[in-house]
Structures are given as structure tokens and as C-alpha cells.
C-alpha positions as CSV (number, residue, x, y, z in Angstrom):
1,M,0.0,0.0,0.0
2,A,1.5,3.4,-1.0
3,E,2.5,5.7,1.8
4,G,-0.1,8.5,2.4
5,F,-3.0,6.6,0.8
6,S,-3.8,4.0,3.5
7,R,-3.1,3.3,7.2
8,T,-2.5,-0.1,8.8
9,L,-3.9,-0.8,12.2
10,D,-3.3,-3.7,14.6
11,A,-6.4,-5.9,14.9
12,G,-5.6,-8.4,17.6
13,S,-2.6,-10.5,16.5
14,E,-3.2,-9.8,12.8
15,D,-2.5,-6.7,10.7
16,A,-5.6,-5.3,9.0
17,A,-5.0,-2.8,6.2
18,I,-7.7,-0.1,6.3
19,T,-8.1,2.3,3.4
20,Y,-9.3,5.7,4.4
21,C,-11.2,8.4,2.4
22,E,-8.6,10.7,1.0
23,P,-10.6,14.0,1.2
24,C,-11.8,13.2,4.8
25,G,-8.6,11.5,6.0
26,N,-10.1,9.6,8.9
27,V,-13.2,7.9,7.5
28,T,-13.1,4.4,6.0
29,A,-13.3,4.4,2.2
30,D,-16.4,2.8,0.6
31,A,-15.7,3.7,-3.0
32,Y,-12.9,4.5,-5.5
33,C,-12.9,7.0,-8.4
34,S,-10.9,5.5,-11.2
35,E,-10.6,8.8,-13.0
36,C,-9.0,10.9,-10.2
37,P,-7.8,8.2,-8.8
38,E,-9.0,8.6,-5.2
39,F,-10.5,6.6,-2.4
40,L,-13.8,8.0,-1.1
41,C,-16.2,7.5,1.8
42,S,-19.9,7.2,0.9
43,V,-20.6,10.9,1.5
44,C,-17.7,12.0,-0.7
45,A,-18.6,9.5,-3.3
46,N,-22.2,10.8,-3.5
47,L,-20.8,14.4,-3.8
48,H,-18.4,13.2,-6.5
49,E,-21.2,11.8,-8.5
50,K,-23.2,15.1,-8.3
51,Q,-20.5,17.6,-8.9
52,R,-20.4,19.0,-12.5
53,A,-16.6,18.4,-12.7
54,T,-16.7,14.8,-11.6
55,R,-20.2,13.4,-12.2
56,H,-19.1,11.5,-15.3
57,H,-16.2,9.7,-13.4
58,M,-16.5,6.0,-12.9
59,I,-17.0,5.2,-9.2
60,L,-16.1,1.6,-8.0
61,R,-17.6,0.2,-4.9
62,G,-17.3,-3.0,-2.9
63,S,-15.2,-5.8,-4.5
64,A,-14.7,-3.7,-7.6
65,M,-12.5,-1.3,-5.6
66,P,-8.7,-1.7,-6.1
67,S,-6.7,-2.9,-3.1
68,S,-4.4,0.1,-3.4
69,H,-3.4,3.0,-5.6
70,L,-0.8,0.7,-7.2
71,T,-3.5,-0.5,-9.6
72,S,-4.1,3.0,-10.8
73,T,-2.9,4.1,-14.2
74,K,-2.0,7.5,-12.9
75,P,1.5,7.8,-11.3
76,V,1.4,8.5,-7.5
77,S,4.1,11.2,-8.0
78,D,1.6,13.2,-10.1
79,I,-1.1,12.9,-7.5
80,S,1.1,14.0,-4.6
81,R,2.1,17.3,-6.2
82,F,-1.2,19.1,-5.6
83,P,-0.7,22.2,-3.4
84,R,-3.0,22.8,-0.5
85,C,-6.0,25.1,-0.6
86,L,-5.6,28.3,1.4
87,Q,-9.3,28.4,2.3
88,H,-9.5,24.7,3.1
89,P,-5.9,23.6,4.2
90,E,-7.0,20.0,4.6
91,E,-7.9,19.9,0.9
92,E,-5.7,19.8,-2.2
93,L,-6.2,22.0,-5.3
94,K,-7.1,19.3,-7.8
95,F,-9.7,21.3,-9.8
96,F,-9.8,24.3,-12.0
97,C,-12.8,26.6,-12.4
98,D,-12.6,27.9,-16.0
99,T,-15.5,30.4,-15.3
100,H,-13.5,32.2,-12.5
101,D,-10.0,31.3,-13.9
102,T,-8.8,29.9,-10.7
103,T,-7.7,26.6,-9.0
104,C,-9.9,25.1,-6.3
105,C,-10.3,22.1,-4.1
106,M,-13.3,19.8,-3.7
107,A,-14.7,22.0,-0.9
108,C,-14.3,25.1,-3.1
109,T,-16.2,23.4,-6.0
110,V,-19.1,22.6,-3.6
111,V,-19.2,26.0,-1.8
112,L,-18.1,28.5,-4.4
113,H,-17.9,27.1,-7.9
114,N,-20.9,24.9,-8.4
115,Q,-23.8,27.1,-7.4
116,H,-26.7,26.4,-9.7
117,N,-24.3,24.5,-12.0
118,Q,-23.1,27.8,-13.5
119,C,-19.3,27.2,-13.3
120,T,-17.3,25.0,-15.6
121,V,-15.0,23.0,-13.3
122,V,-12.4,20.5,-14.6
123,Y,-10.1,18.0,-12.9
124,I,-6.6,19.4,-13.3
125,P,-4.7,16.2,-14.3
126,D,-7.1,15.7,-17.1
127,V,-6.4,19.1,-18.7
128,A,-2.7,19.3,-17.5
129,K,-1.4,16.1,-19.1
130,D,-1.3,17.6,-22.6
131,Y,-1.0,21.3,-21.6
132,K,2.7,21.6,-22.4
133,T,2.0,20.7,-26.1
134,G,-1.2,22.6,-26.3
135,P,-1.9,26.0,-28.0
136,E,-2.5,27.9,-24.7
137,Y,1.0,27.2,-23.3
138,K,2.6,28.0,-26.6
139,Q,0.7,31.2,-26.7
140,L,1.7,32.1,-23.2
141,T,5.4,31.3,-24.0
142,A,5.2,33.5,-27.0
143,E,3.5,36.3,-25.0
144,L,6.3,36.0,-22.4
145,N,9.0,36.4,-25.0
146,K,7.1,39.3,-26.5
147,T,6.7,40.9,-23.1
148,H,10.4,40.5,-22.4
149,Q,11.3,42.1,-25.7
150,L,8.9,45.0,-25.1
151,A,10.2,45.6,-21.6
152,A,13.8,45.7,-22.9
153,K,12.8,48.1,-25.6
154,Y,11.0,50.4,-23.1
155,L,14.0,50.3,-20.8
156,S,16.2,51.4,-23.6
157,D,13.8,54.2,-24.5
158,I,13.6,55.4,-21.0
159,E,17.4,55.4,-20.6
160,E,17.7,57.4,-23.8
161,K,15.2,59.9,-22.6
162,M,17.2,60.2,-19.4
163,K,20.3,61.0,-21.4
164,K,18.4,63.7,-23.3
165,V,17.0,65.2,-20.1
166,D,20.6,65.4,-18.7
167,Q,21.9,66.8,-22.1
168,L,19.1,69.3,-22.2
169,K,19.9,70.5,-18.7
170,T,23.6,70.8,-19.5
171,E,23.0,72.7,-22.8
172,E,20.5,75.1,-21.4
173,T,22.5,75.7,-18.2
174,A,25.5,76.5,-20.4
175,K,23.4,79.2,-22.2
176,L,22.4,80.6,-19.0
177,E,26.0,80.8,-17.8
178,Q,27.0,82.6,-21.0
179,Y,24.2,84.9,-20.5
180,R,25.3,85.5,-17.0
181,T,28.8,86.5,-18.2
182,E,27.3,89.0,-20.7
183,L,25.0,90.6,-18.3
184,K,27.5,90.5,-15.4
185,E,26.3,91.1,-11.9
186,F,23.0,92.6,-12.9
187,V,21.7,89.3,-14.1
188,D,23.2,87.0,-11.4
189,K,20.1,86.9,-9.3
190,Q,17.8,86.1,-12.1
191,I,20.1,83.6,-13.7
192,D,20.3,81.7,-10.4
193,E,16.5,81.7,-10.2
194,L,16.2,80.4,-13.8
195,T,18.9,77.8,-13.2
196,S,17.1,76.6,-10.1
197,K,13.9,76.3,-12.1
198,V,15.7,74.2,-14.7
199,E,17.1,72.0,-12.0
200,Q,13.6,71.5,-10.6
201,L,12.3,70.6,-14.0
202,R,15.1,68.2,-14.6
203,D,14.6,66.6,-11.1
204,T,10.9,66.3,-11.7
205,D,11.5,64.5,-15.1
206,M,14.4,62.4,-13.7
207,G,12.3,61.3,-10.8
208,L,9.5,60.2,-13.1
209,L,11.8,58.4,-15.5
210,K,13.8,56.7,-12.7
211,D,10.6,55.4,-11.3
212,K,9.6,54.0,-14.7
213,R,13.0,52.5,-15.1
214,I,12.8,50.8,-11.8
215,K,9.4,49.4,-12.6
216,T,10.6,48.2,-16.1
217,K,13.7,46.5,-14.7
218,K,11.5,44.8,-12.1
219,M,9.2,43.6,-14.9
220,I,12.2,42.2,-16.8
221,S,13.4,40.4,-13.7
222,T,9.9,39.0,-13.0
223,V,9.5,37.8,-16.6
224,G,12.8,36.1,-16.4
225,T,11.8,34.4,-13.1
226,N,8.5,33.3,-14.6
227,K,10.2,31.8,-17.6
228,T,12.6,29.9,-15.3
229,K,9.7,28.7,-13.2
230,L,7.8,27.5,-16.2
231,Q,10.8,25.7,-17.6
232,A,11.4,24.0,-14.2
233,C,7.7,22.8,-14.2
234,E,7.6,21.5,-17.7
235,Q,8.1,17.9,-16.6
236,T,5.3,18.1,-14.0
237,P,2.0,18.9,-15.8
238,V,0.1,19.9,-12.7
239,E,2.7,22.4,-11.5
240,L,3.1,23.7,-15.0
241,F,-0.6,24.3,-15.4
242,I,-0.9,26.1,-12.1
243,E,2.2,28.1,-12.6
244,S,1.1,29.0,-16.1
245,R,-2.2,30.4,-14.9
246,R,-0.5,32.5,-12.3
247,T,2.0,33.8,-14.9
248,R,-0.8,34.6,-17.3
249,H,-2.3,37.0,-14.8
250,E,1.1,38.8,-14.5
251,V,1.5,39.0,-18.3
252,V,-1.9,40.7,-18.6
253,K,-0.9,43.1,-15.9
254,F,2.4,43.9,-17.6
255,Q,0.6,44.6,-20.8
256,V,-1.5,47.2,-19.0
257,D,1.6,48.6,-17.4
258,F,3.3,49.0,-20.8
259,V,0.5,51.3,-21.9
260,N,1.4,53.7,-19.0
261,I,5.2,53.3,-19.7
262,A,4.8,54.1,-23.3
263,K,3.0,57.3,-22.4
264,T,5.9,58.5,-20.3
265,K,6.8,62.1,-21.3
266,Y,9.4,64.5,-20.1
267,Q,9.2,68.3,-20.3
268,V,11.1,70.1,-23.0
269,Y,12.3,73.6,-22.2
270,W,14.7,76.1,-23.6
271,V,16.0,79.5,-22.6
272,H,14.6,82.2,-24.7
273,K,16.6,85.4,-24.7
274,D,14.5,88.5,-24.8
275,D,14.8,90.5,-28.0
276,Q,14.5,93.7,-26.0
277,M,17.2,92.8,-23.5
278,K,18.6,96.3,-23.5
279,A,15.3,97.7,-22.5
280,V,15.1,95.0,-19.8
281,L,18.5,96.0,-18.5
282,K,17.4,99.6,-18.2
283,N,14.0,99.0,-16.6
284,K,14.7,95.8,-14.9
285,A,11.4,94.4,-16.1
286,G,12.8,90.9,-16.5
287,L,15.6,88.7,-17.8
288,A,14.3,85.6,-19.6
289,T,11.6,83.0,-19.6
290,I,11.6,79.2,-19.8
291,E,9.3,77.9,-22.5
292,M,7.8,74.5,-21.9
293,G,7.0,71.6,-24.1
294,K,6.8,67.7,-24.1
295,A,9.1,65.2,-25.9
């Protein structure tokens, strides 16, 4: 008897092998689902036959039940890889609700995903066995690659914009410094004010672009991690399916984030020397203005 699927109790001087219901854990099994495969008590067997996801499964009872899981055509290693349900820690996430796009356990299917038979719930090993070679996984892999390429492109664009912001600051500050020399002490105060404003504009733009760069780098790192996780799960259909669904949600989120990243703008400004500077010097009405724009 495979470990974890049955318990052996002493009955007098003889050992009696008792098979327990796997969902309950401490109730003697009265039936066996050849599709899952799983030993069930009478209550769980009745539920199994009523649930939309499992009602077509073949239930064996009495002498038709196998003596152990060793007679099952599904490998035990595949069965043992189900993660535990967060809402029902005693249950395993063996099912997938296509309606809500989420994994669920037997209790979830009863409580949340089978009300009025509106949800489409499937048994994960049934859909996971061919998932790796199916179109959905191929599409997800393609989307991941595309996401990685887009993230790299946007990172390059942002870094180029940062260079231009710095270059713009340098060029315009140089103009202001030359202007300062020409106007000497009279213009020092106003040049300092204009330089300060340029610095503020540069800091504002750099702050925005640095934030976008950090987010984009994080996206690249996350995509790389997701690709590694998926590759590591490719030999385990259940893990691959579950990890793929989680990754798909992130890819969708990244695509939304890309829209915001693509809209990233920085302010374009330049120093405009007043044509009537001589008059300005006489009446001290003003020195220059900074004209604004977007790149």
C-alpha cells in the first residue's frame, strides 16, 4: 500500500489494512474513483457523482475497488504534487474553475464554484497532461517572450530619454551661464533663479523616469523568473498548469503597465533670450523665460 494513501492498524494479533477516504482522512473508504484516482467515503462518493466536474467519473464500490493505488494508471508522484488550498488547508487544489479562472479544491467546488451549475470545473490532471504541447501554453510562452522584448525596448527608450534630459539640462544651463557673463552682476540673481527652475524641471523629469526605469527593470526580472519557473515545471504537468495560470495574470498586468510606460513624457524647455534685452536691463522688467514643451 503506497504511503499516504492508507493506514495499517493492529487488529488483535493480525495486521488489517484499512483504506481511508482521502478527502476526509479519517473515515473508511467505501468507494474509489478510477478517474481521479481517489478513495472516497460514501458521503464524498455521493458528492463526487453530483459535482459537475466529476459526475461522469467511474466510481467503483465494494469488491470492484482496487486494493491500493498501485492499480491506478496515474502515477502517484503526479497525484502527490497538488498544493493545499488556502481556504481549506486540509484539501488539495485538484480542480480548475474555468469560469473564475482559478484553481480550487473539492470543498471550493461545492461551496463557491458549483452554485446552480453555473461554473465549468475540470479535474486538473485531465487538462494538464497535454497542456505543455497545447496552444495555450505555446501562446503564453510567445507572450512572455514578446513581453520580455517590449520591456527591454521600453527600458532602452527610458534610458535614452534620461540622457536627453541630462543633455538638455547641460546645454540650457550653459546658455544661462554665458548669458550671466554677458550681463555680469546685474543678471546673477535672475540667472540663479532660472537655473534653479531648470534643476527643478530636470529633477521632476528624472524622478518620473527613474521610477519608470525601476518598474521596467523589475518587470524584466519578474518575466525572467517566470520563464525559469515555467521551464522548471515542464516535466510536471500539474505544477506547469498552475504556474502558467499565475504567470498569465502577470503577463496581462504587464501589458496594462506597458501602456502607461509608453506614455511617459518629459518636459522640453529652452532658454529664450528676450529681443529687447537692452530695455530690460534699463527698466529691470525681466531677464528671460523658460518655455515649456513635451518630448
